[in-house]
C-alpha positions as CSV (number, residue, x, y, z in Angstrom):
1,M,72.9,78.3,127.0
2,N,75.6,76.7,129.8
3,H,75.0,77.9,133.0
4,P,78.2,79.5,135.1
5,P,80.4,77.3,136.7
6,F,79.9,78.8,140.5
7,T,76.9,79.6,142.7
8,S,75.9,82.5,144.2
9,R,74.0,83.6,147.3
10,Q,72.4,87.1,148.6
11,I,73.2,88.2,151.7
12,G,71.9,91.7,152.5
13,D,74.2,94.3,150.1
14,F,76.5,91.4,149.4
15,L,76.5,88.7,146.4
16,V,79.0,86.3,147.3
17,T,80.3,83.7,144.9
18,A,81.5,80.6,145.3
19,L,84.5,80.3,142.7
20,S,86.5,77.0,142.0
21,D,90.1,77.1,142.3
22,G,90.1,73.1,141.0
23,N,91.2,70.0,143.1
24,M,94.0,68.9,144.9
25,S,94.4,65.0,145.4
26,A,95.1,64.0,149.2
27,S,94.8,60.7,150.8
28,L,92.3,59.5,153.6
29,D,95.4,58.0,155.3
30,L,96.4,61.8,156.3
31,L,93.1,61.5,158.5
32,S,93.7,60.6,162.2
33,G,90.9,59.3,164.6
34,I,89.6,57.0,162.0
35,E,90.3,53.8,160.0
36,T,90.7,54.8,156.3
37,A,88.7,52.2,155.4
38,D,85.8,53.7,157.3
39,A,86.5,56.9,156.1
40,G,86.3,55.9,152.5
41,L,83.0,54.2,153.1
42,I,81.9,57.6,154.0
43,Q,82.8,59.1,151.0
44,R,81.8,56.4,148.9
45,S,78.2,56.5,150.6
46,A,78.1,60.5,149.9
47,G,78.5,60.0,146.5
48,I,81.9,60.7,146.1
49,A,84.0,58.7,143.1
50,E,87.6,59.7,144.4
51,P,87.4,59.5,147.8
52,G,90.9,61.3,148.5
53,N,89.7,64.3,146.0
54,I,89.5,67.4,148.0
55,H,88.2,70.4,146.3
56,I,89.6,74.3,146.4
57,N,87.0,76.8,146.9
58,C,87.6,80.9,146.7
59,Y,84.5,83.5,147.6
60,L,84.0,86.9,145.8
61,I,82.4,89.3,147.4
62,R,80.6,92.3,145.8
63,G,78.5,95.0,147.4
64,Q,78.5,98.6,149.0
65,G,80.7,99.5,146.1
66,R,83.6,96.6,147.2
67,T,85.1,93.8,145.5
68,I,86.5,91.4,147.9
69,L,88.3,88.1,147.6
70,V,88.4,85.5,150.2
71,D,91.5,83.0,149.6
72,A,93.3,83.0,146.2
73,G,93.7,79.1,145.8
74,A,96.7,77.5,145.0
75,G,97.1,79.3,141.8
76,G,98.6,76.3,139.8
77,L,101.5,75.7,142.3
78,N,102.6,71.8,142.2
79,N,99.9,71.7,139.8
80,V,97.1,72.1,141.7
81,G,94.6,74.2,141.2
82,G,94.7,77.0,139.2
83,L,91.2,77.9,137.8
84,L,90.4,81.0,140.1
85,K,91.6,83.2,137.4
86,R,89.6,81.9,134.9
87,N,86.3,81.8,136.8
88,L,87.0,85.3,138.3
89,G,86.7,86.5,134.6
90,A,83.7,84.1,134.3
91,A,82.3,86.2,136.9
92,G,83.3,89.5,135.3
93,V,85.9,90.5,137.3
94,S,89.7,91.0,136.5
95,P,92.1,90.6,139.3
96,A,92.8,94.5,139.0
97,D,89.1,94.9,139.9
98,V,89.9,93.4,143.4
99,D,90.1,95.7,146.3
100,T,90.5,93.4,149.1
101,V,91.6,89.9,149.7
102,L,90.8,88.4,153.1
103,L,92.9,85.3,154.2
104,T,91.7,82.6,156.2
105,H,95.0,81.5,156.8
106,G,98.4,81.0,155.1
107,H,98.9,77.3,153.3
108,P,99.4,77.0,150.0
109,D,96.1,76.2,148.6
110,H,94.7,79.6,150.0
111,I,98.0,81.9,149.1
112,G,99.6,80.3,146.0
113,G,97.5,82.4,143.5
114,L,98.4,85.4,145.2
115,L,101.5,85.7,143.2
116,D,102.4,85.5,139.3
117,A,105.3,83.5,137.7
118,E,107.6,86.4,138.5
119,G,106.3,86.8,142.0
120,R,104.7,89.6,141.6
121,P,101.5,90.7,143.4
122,V,98.3,89.0,141.4
123,Y,95.8,91.4,142.6
124,K,98.0,94.6,142.4
125,H,95.5,97.2,144.0
126,A,94.2,94.9,146.9
127,E,94.9,95.4,150.6
128,L,95.6,91.9,152.1
129,Y,94.0,91.1,155.3
130,L,95.3,88.2,157.9
131,H,95.2,87.8,161.6
132,P,98.1,88.7,163.3
133,L,98.7,85.6,164.8
134,E,99.1,84.1,161.2
135,A,101.9,86.2,160.4
136,E,103.6,85.9,163.5
137,Y,103.3,82.0,162.9
138,W,105.1,82.0,159.5
139,R,107.4,84.8,160.3
140,D,108.8,82.0,163.2
141,D,112.8,81.4,162.5
142,E,112.5,79.0,165.1
143,R,109.5,77.1,163.5
144,L,110.9,77.4,160.1
145,K,114.3,75.5,161.3
146,M,111.8,72.6,162.8
147,A,110.0,72.2,159.6
148,S,110.2,69.4,157.2
149,E,111.3,70.2,153.6
150,R,107.6,70.3,152.4
151,G,107.1,72.9,155.7
152,Q,110.1,75.2,154.7
153,R,108.8,75.9,151.3
154,N,105.2,76.7,152.9
155,F,107.1,78.9,155.1
156,K,109.1,80.7,152.4
157,L,106.0,81.1,150.3
158,V,104.0,83.0,152.9
159,R,107.2,85.2,153.4
160,R,107.5,85.7,149.8
161,T,104.0,86.9,149.7
162,L,103.8,88.7,152.8
163,E,106.9,90.8,151.5
164,A,105.2,91.3,148.0
165,Y,101.9,93.0,149.4
166,A,104.2,94.7,151.8
167,Q,102.7,97.9,151.1
168,N,99.1,97.0,151.1
169,L,99.2,94.4,154.3
170,R,96.7,94.7,157.0
171,F,96.0,93.0,160.2
172,L,92.4,92.1,161.4
173,D,91.5,93.2,164.7
174,G,88.3,91.9,165.4
175,K,86.5,94.8,163.7
176,E,84.5,95.2,160.7
177,I,86.0,95.0,157.5
178,T,83.4,96.8,156.0
179,G,79.7,97.2,157.1
180,G,78.5,93.8,157.7
181,I,81.3,91.5,157.2
182,L,83.3,90.9,160.4
183,P,86.2,88.4,160.8
184,V,85.9,85.4,163.1
185,W,88.9,83.9,164.9
186,L,88.8,79.8,164.4
187,P,92.0,78.9,165.7
188,G,93.8,75.2,165.6
189,H,94.2,74.6,161.7
190,T,96.6,77.0,162.2
191,P,97.1,80.0,164.9
192,G,95.3,82.6,163.2
193,H,93.0,80.9,161.2
194,T,90.2,82.8,160.3
195,G,86.4,82.8,159.3
196,F,84.3,85.5,157.7
197,R,81.0,86.3,159.1
198,I,78.3,88.3,156.9
199,D,75.0,89.3,158.8
200,S,72.1,91.3,157.0
201,G,68.8,91.0,158.7
202,D,67.5,87.7,159.2
203,K,70.1,86.3,156.9
204,C,73.6,85.2,158.0
205,L,76.7,83.7,156.0
206,L,79.7,82.4,157.8
207,I,83.0,81.3,155.3
208,W,84.6,78.9,157.6
209,G,87.9,78.4,156.2
210,D,89.4,74.7,157.0
211,I,86.9,73.8,159.5
212,V,86.7,70.6,157.8
213,H,88.9,69.3,155.1
214,F,86.5,66.2,153.9
215,P,83.1,67.5,154.7
216,H,81.2,64.3,154.9
217,I,83.5,62.9,157.3
218,Q,84.8,65.6,159.6
219,S,80.8,66.7,160.4
220,A,80.1,63.2,161.0
221,H,83.2,62.5,163.1
222,P,84.3,66.1,164.5
223,A,87.0,64.3,166.4
224,V,88.6,63.5,163.1
225,S,91.6,65.7,162.2
226,I,94.4,66.1,159.4
227,V,97.9,66.2,159.3
228,F,98.0,69.8,157.8
229,D,96.3,71.2,161.7
230,C,98.9,72.8,163.4
231,N,96.9,72.0,166.8
232,P,94.7,69.3,165.7
233,A,93.2,69.3,169.9
234,Q,92.5,73.1,169.3
235,A,90.5,72.6,165.8
236,E,88.6,69.7,166.9
237,D,87.5,72.3,169.9
238,T,87.2,74.6,167.4
239,R,85.2,72.5,164.8
240,K,83.1,70.8,167.2
241,K,81.9,74.5,168.8
242,L,81.3,75.7,165.3
243,L,79.1,72.9,164.1
244,E,77.0,73.3,167.3
245,Q,76.6,77.1,166.6
246,A,75.6,76.4,162.5
247,V,72.9,73.8,163.8
248,K,71.9,76.3,166.3
249,E,71.8,79.6,164.5
250,K,70.5,77.8,161.4
251,L,73.8,79.5,159.5
252,L,74.5,79.1,155.9
253,V,78.0,77.9,155.7
254,A,80.5,78.1,152.8
255,G,83.9,76.2,153.1
256,M,87.2,76.2,150.9
257,H,87.0,72.3,150.9
258,L,83.3,72.2,150.6
259,E,82.2,70.9,147.1
260,R,82.0,73.0,144.0
261,R,78.5,74.5,145.1
262,G,80.1,76.2,148.2
263,F,77.4,76.6,150.2
264,A,75.7,74.3,152.8
265,S,73.6,73.9,155.7
266,V,74.9,71.7,158.9
267,L,72.0,69.4,160.5
268,M,72.4,67.0,163.0
269,A,72.5,63.2,162.6
270,D,73.3,60.2,164.2
271,G,75.0,62.2,167.4
272,G,77.1,64.1,165.1
273,Y,76.1,66.1,162.2
274,R,76.0,66.6,158.5
275,I,76.5,68.2,155.8
276,S,73.8,69.5,153.6
277,Y,74.0,71.1,150.3
278,P,71.1,72.8,148.3
279,E,69.5,71.7,145.5
280,E,70.5,73.6,142.6
């Protein structure tokens, strides 16, 4: 019998499942603060055959009568990703079952799967949550005007998505979303970039969004930023603090660009940090 294409972790009342939306091609040239050759060496040393490949994860949270999705992947936009719906089905969930979508931020590989080909909500019964600073950023007309052509497409995608979900749009206020799930503001990658922490007794999981895009590189060298960071200095500061916290608190972490298994620990290593994936 084939194993399902995802891994899960039980954190108290909640079963958290990593669901792949697929991969997107990127270039190590998008990184700053490291030579491309050195970045490539780190990737190859970690056994990554395609050094510029970035994996896209979403997370399904079930428990306390709730069916919650964290991010919705790229949805096949620009031929990127698009596997989430199939993997949701493999997990026994249809889009109509999802009652809540939590957004880490508004980049296309996180919100592209929220609308169908006709621009209608895929998760039509779900409340959509995001940080108010995130909505403010993407609705800023001056920023839209200053953006590149690609950037303008991203702004327009966010605006269409928020408009489509307008009746069910909710803003995070720092309070628990439901018992045991707390938003954590992690600014820098975008102004409203948000993680989600689940605590239960001695167990804790932090879904940290896009703290890293190339996990092995940016854990070993936290000062390395990527061109997608709105505020690279703030993103670096947030990343360093969170990596330190993950080690100190022995957190289980989940991230949208970790490998397909979706869950990891952070360990100290050679003056930096190391991402450690648990054995299957």
